[in-house]
N, C-alpha and C positions, 0 to 999 in steps of 0.2 A: 475511456471508450469514445467520447465525442469531443475531445479537445479540438480537433480540426474543424468542428462545426461551431463550438461555443466561443472559442477565443477570437476568431475573425469577426463573429457577430458582435462580441463585446467591444472590440476595437472600433468597429464601424459605428456603434452607438455611443462611443466615447465614454464608456463606463469601466469601472474596476470590477474584476472578478475577485472577491475577497475570500481568501482561504480560511477554513475553519479547522482543518487538521492541525494539530499542535506544531508539527514540524514545519509545515508550509507557512503557518502564521508567524513562526519564529523567523524564518527567512524573509518574509514580507516585511516584518518590523525592522530587521537589520538593514534592508535595502532602502528604507525610507530616507529621502534626502540625498541619495547618492546617484551618480550617473551610471547608467548601465554599462558603458564602455570601460568603467573602472573595475568592473567585476571580474575576478579571476575564477572563482568556483563557489558553489554552495555545498554545505555539508548537512546531511540529514542524519540524525542520531537514531539508533535502535537499541532497545534494552537488551536484546538478545534472547528475550523470552525465558520460559522456565527451564529450558534444556541447554542453556549456553555452556554449561560445564559438564553435561552428560556425555558419555560415549555415544557416538552416532548410532550404533546398533541398538543400544538401550532406548534412546530417544525415539527411534523408528517404531518401537513396540508400545509407546506410551498410551495410556488409557485416556478417555475423554476427560475424566476427573483430573488427571495429572496435567493435561494440556491446558485446562481452564484455570489452573492455579498460577496465575501470572504474578511475578515477584514485585512489580511496582505499580501497575495500573489496574483499576477496576473497570472493566469494559463489558460490552455485550459478547455473546458467545462467538459469533462469526469473526469479529475483529480480534478476539483473544486467540482463536485458533490460527488466524493469519499472522499474528504476532509470534506465535510459536514456530511457524515455518519460515518466518520473515517474508512471506508473500505480501504482507501489508507494506513492507518497504519496497518491494518490486513495484507495486501499484503506485507508491509515493514517488518513485523515480519517474514514472510516466507522468504523474501529476505535475511534478516540478518542471519537467520538460515543457509542458503546455503552459502552466501558470506563469513561468518566468522566461519563456522563450529561450531555453538553454539546450545546447547539444549535450549528448550523454557524457562526453568527457569533462564537462564542467559540473557534473553532479556526483557527489561522493557520499558514501554511506559508511559510518563508523559505529561500532558497538559502544554503547555508553550505559553500563548497568544501572547507574543511579537514576537515570531518566530526569535529570535536572536541567541539562542543556538540551533544548528542543531543536534548535537550528542555528547554523553558523554561516557567515558570509566572509569570504576572503577577497580582499581587493588587490589591485595590481601593485600597490606599494608594500604589500606584505602584511597589512593590518588585517586582523581577524576579529569580527564582531560576533558575539553570541547572544542569543535570547535565552534567558533562564527563567524557570518558574516551577511551581509545585506540580505534581501529577494530577492536575484537575483540568478537565475540558472546559470548565466554566470560564477560564481565562481567555483562551483563543475564541470561544464563542462570544463572550462579552466584547472582546476587541472588535470582532467583525460586526456585531449588532450596532455598536456605537461609533464605528469608524466615521470620520477621522478623530473623534474625541475618545478619551479614555474615561469611562464612567467609574466612579468609586464603587468598590465592592467590599463587603464585610468579610474578607478572606484573611486567614492567618498569613503573615508574611513568611517568605521563605527564609528560614534560619540557616545560613551557611555554616555556622559553627556546629549545628546539629548534623548537617550533611557530612561535614568533616573532610572527606576526600572525594575527588572526581576521577574516574578512570575511563580510559578510551582504548579500544582495541580495533585492529584491522578485521574486516569481515573475511572469514575463511569461505571462499566461494565453493569449495568442495563440501564443506559442512552445511552451508546454506545456499544451495544452487538457485533458489528462488531469486536472489539478487541478480544473478546472471540473466535470468529471464526478463527482468525489468529493463535492463540495458538492451537486450535483444529486441524487445518490443519497440523501444525508441528508435532503434536502427531500422527496423522493418517498416514502421509507420503504417499508414492505411488503417485497416480494420484489425491489426494485430492486437491492439489493446482490448477490443471486444472479445477476441478469442481467449486471451489470457484470463480476463475477468470471468467469462462464462465457464471455462474449464475449471477454474479454481472454485467457483461457487458450487459446481456439480460435485467435484471431488470432496470438498468440505462437507457437503450435505451427506454424501455417502459415508464419510468417516463418522459423522454424528449418528447415523443410523446403523453403525456397526457393519457396514458393507465394505469397508476399506480400512487398512491399517494406516496409522498416522504417517509413517514414513513413506507411503506411496502417494500422498497428496501431490507433492511437487513433481514427482515422476510422471503422474498422469497429466498434469498441466503441461509439462514439457513435451510429452508425446503428442498431445493434441496440437500444441503450437507448431510443432515440427511438421505435422501432417496437413493442417488446414491451409487452404489458399488465402493469401492476404490481398484484399482489393485496395488499390492505391487511392481510389476516389471514395471519400468518406461522406456518406449521406445517412440519414436516419434509416432508410430502407436497407442500406448496406450493413449498417451496424446490427440491426435486428436479425438480418439473414445470417451474418457471421456468428452472432450470439447463439442462434438456434442450432446451427451446424455444429458448433463447438460443444454445446451441451449434449447433443445426440451422440457425437463421437466419444465424448468422455464416458457417457453411460454405457456405450457399446464395449469400451475397453474394460470397464469395471465389471460388466456382466460376463464378459468372456473369462474373467478371473473366477467366476462362479459365486460371487458374493452379493450381487445386486438382484432384486426381484425381476421377474420376466416383464417384458414391455408393458402389458396391461396394468400390472400392479405398479410398475415404476412410473407410468404416466400419472397414476393417481397420487403417488407420493410427491412428484416433482411439479405437477401442473401449476401450483400456486407460485412457483418461482420463475415461470416463463415470462419474459418481459413483453410489454405492450408499448404502443406509441405514447400512451399516457405516462408509463413508468419512465421512459426516456426523457 
């Protein structure tokens, strides 16, 4: 949402923005000690969620319980739903763009069901470095908290013999259109990230409250992103305004489908999710 505000401020202050998300932490660790001009691309891995092998039509009708049954990660409800749609990866594309100052064409996403490789970096000589670890957020969080040191942690080592095999697949953009939206937001710039995030939060909330089918979440987000104006100048005021407009439009679309409460009730349900300057 606010990469255009945060990253210039960090550079001006001469400080690092340390990623905590496992994929970006992996990329950050792989980049350590290397010159940026030697970078060819970064690779973010995605588990593929619980419906990687399901027919698309069946996945679109999935229940909340099925969506929350993630095959490799134990996470909160919102991020688990985003992992099932791969909207989390769309957001991570935008994050990688800002964190590492990369154009969209240097950010790639691959499906990696085992979730052992978290991030990769390919350099101009063809070398590919990967950061590997167990599916525990304690590792990237600990790395960020103790950076630049690595504090010892009583964690079980990753046993590669138990993992056995690692698999990688190309992302089917037709099956997971959310990925396409992540690249679109990078291309649009401005307040597009705020629109994407707000529309997704609204659609996910509607799904959790049985007001929207799972398969409609990304469709709603794409519709809102296509309809909302994108302001090129990013300020906190512009972000909050874009966020509010996107939420209202997403709610209107869902309500028109006849499955969202009328405005008075909807305001009571969603009021706690509306952002403030303090949230930003």
